[in-house]
N, C-alpha and C positions, 0 to 999 in steps of 0.2 A: 504494500500500500504506500502510495506517495501522498504527501501533503503539500499543496501549492497555495500560495497567496497570489492574488491577481489584482492589478491596479484598476483605477477608475475607467469604467467602460463608456459611460455617458452615451448610450444609444448606439455604440459601434459594434453591432452584433456580428457582422461579417468578419471583422477583425478578431472578435472573441472566438468565433468558430475556427479561424485559422490558428489562433494561439492554442486552443484545445487540441487541435490536430498535431501541432508542433511538439506538445509535451506528451502526446500519446494518452490523453485522459480517458479513463474508463470509469463510469459512474458506479459500477459494481465492485471497484477495486480501490479507487483513489478518492481523495477529498480535496475540495477547493474552499479557500477562504477569500471572500470578496470584500474589499475595503469600502464599499459603498459608492454612491453615485452611479447606479446602474443605468440611469435614464438621463435624458435631456441633452440638447445641443446636437447630438448625433442623430442620424436619420432612422434608426431602428430600435427605438426604446421598447416598443411592444414586443418585437422579436427577442430582445435581450431578456425582458422579464419572463416571457414564456419559456425560454430555454433554461434559465437558471431555476425557476420554480419547478420545472419538470425534473430537475436533478434530485429533488427530494433531500434526503439526509446527506447526500454527497456534497451539498453546497451549503456553506454558512455565509450569511450576509449581515454586515452591520450597515445601519442607515447613514446616508450622507445628506448634505444640505439639499441636493437636487431631488433626492427621493422624498424628503419631507415636503419640499415645495410641490411636487406632484400630488401628494396626499392632501395638502392644504387647498390646492386648486380644485381637486376632485370633490372636496367638501364645500366648495363655494366660499372659502375663507380668504383665499388669495386669488389674484387675477393672473392669467397667462401673460408673460412678459415678452417683449421683443427678443427674438432669438430662441425662445422656447420651442421645442419640437415634441410636444406632449399630446397633440390632438389625436393621433392614432390610438394612443392608449386610452384616452378619455372616451373615444367612440367605439372601442372594441366590444364585441359581444361578450367576451370573458373579462371585461373590466372589473366586475365586482370581485370574483375570486382572486384576481391578480392583485388588486389593491388591498384586499383583506390580508392576503399573504404578506405583502410589503409592510402593512401596518404593524404586523406582529414580529418584525425583525428587531434585534437588539441594537443598542448603541455601543455596547462593549461586549466582546466575546473573549473568553480566556481558554487557552489550551494549557491547563496547569501542568500536565505531565511533561510538556515541552517548555514550560516557563515562557509562554507567549501570551501577549494581549493584542487584540485587534480592535482598532478604532478607525473612524473615517479621517479625522483631522488631528486631534491632539489631546493633551491632558494639561491642565493648569498646574503650576508648580506647588500650589497649596495642598493638593490632594495626594494622599498616599493611595495605594491600591484598594484597601477596604473602602475608603471614601469614594473613589471613582466607581467602584462596584455598586455601592449604595445609591449614588447619584444616578447612575445609569438605570437602575431598577425603578427609581422614582419616576423618571420620565417615561419609561416603558409602561408602567402602570397607568400613567396619565393618558398615554396614547391608546391604551386598550379601553379605559373607563370612559373617557370623554375627549376624543381627539379634537373635536371642533373647539372646545374650550381652550385646549392647549394651543392650537394654532392661532386663535384670536389674539393671544398674548405673546406669541413666540418671537415675532419680528422686532428687531431693535438691537443696539450695541451695548446697552447698559443693563446691569452693572458690569464693570470691567474687572473687578477683583472679588475673589471668593471670600465669603464670610460665613461661618457656620450658622450665623443668625439670619441669613437670608431666608425669606419665606415667600410663599405664594408665587405669583407670576415672575417676579424678579429672580427667584431661586431657579425655577424651571428654565427661564430664558438663559441664564448663565450656563446652566448644565448643557442645554442644547447647543449654545454657541461654542462651548469648549469642545464638545465631541464632534461637531460638524463644520465649524468655520475657522478654528484656531490655526494660525501659522506663527505669529510672533507674540512675544510679551515685551514689556518695557523693563527697565531696571528695578521697578517696584513690583514686578510680577503681575502687572495688569494686562489684560488681553488687548491686543492692538489688531482689531479685526479687519480694518480696511487696507492694510498693507498686504500686497500679493506678490511682490517681486522676489527675485532671488536674493539670498543673503549677500551682505557686503557690497551692495550697490549703493550709489549716492542716497537714494531715497529710503534705504533700509539699514544703513550702516550703524545707526544708533539703536537698532532694535535687536532683540535676542530671539533666535528660533526657539520655539517652545521646549524643544528637547535639549537645549543647551542652557536653560535657565539655572542659575546657581542656586543650590540648596533645594532643588526640586525633590519632592517627597515620593513621587511615584516610582522611582527607580527600583528595580527588582526584575520584573519580567522584561523580555525584549518586546518592544511595542512596534507593531506593524501598522502602517497608516498610508493614506493616499492624500487626495485633496490639493496637493501643492505641486502643480505641473512645472512651475519655474524652478523648483528645487530639483525635481527629477529623481532618478534612482539613487538611493543611498543605502548602504548595507554596513552597519556597524554592530558592535556587541550590544548596544543599547536600543537601537531603532533600525527599522527598515522602511524606507520611503519608496512607494511603488507607482505614484502617479507620474507617468512619463509623457503626458500630453497627447494621448491618442486622438482626441477630437480636434486638437490644434495642428495635427500633421506630424506628431511625434511618433511614438510607438505604444503598443500595449504590452505590458510586462507581467510575467509570472516568475516567481521565485520558489524553488523547492525548499521547504523549511525543515524537512526531516533529514536533510543532507547538508551539513555545514560547509561542504566544499562545492556546492552547486553554484554554477553561474546563472545569471538571469536568462530567461528565454524571452525574446522579444519579436514582435511582428510589426512591420512598418505600417503606418496609417496614412491615408491620403490627405486627411485634414478636411473637416467639414465646417470649421469656423476659423476666422482670421484672428490671431491673438491681438 
């Protein structure tokens, strides 16, 4: 059995099919961990959802910001944005089971036997892993119990720093932002959600990648994440970054996690959006 993690698909199902062929994936033998953002911007969100849902227990998915956006649009809480490619999903005859399946995906998945944690974006420095686990479960319960209420209060950049005393909508918003939007923090450990560029560029040189925050308490498991196409592939003892910008004309990446010597497997992508 092989265990692979796969980067942000964003509706690029043809490329996903090519990647699965390149790694020789078999659903009755192997397992796949998807870092979220299965949908949007690319042309085949519906096909990607159908393919991954059909894998059953062979596929584990954590929710990304685009997945949450699809759910919010489907519930009438958010509007379709310029550049969205969600219409085919929203009009599909199997829309209901697909979205119900997506709604029940986690924000954090752990492979404790291998000391791995899977998230879409990142973890704030104030959380240790028990706190991250508890926070993920809070939002997952809210998604199951009353998703419309969660989505009504989900959008926004505040608060920017974790406090155990946070409550209500502010608490849930911070948790969602951390798991699905985080790239940088500042020197005080505050989320800087609008910065999207690569590290050490003029516009980001004063910022700290979330996984380099001094004193971060989450260290322990190796954290596998996506979301950050300008960062690209990164493989260290602490983190693995897998968003290699498929939808922007980069590549779609898989990394075998049960083989510490494995090189990434990548397929080139034609690019459906201009960066």
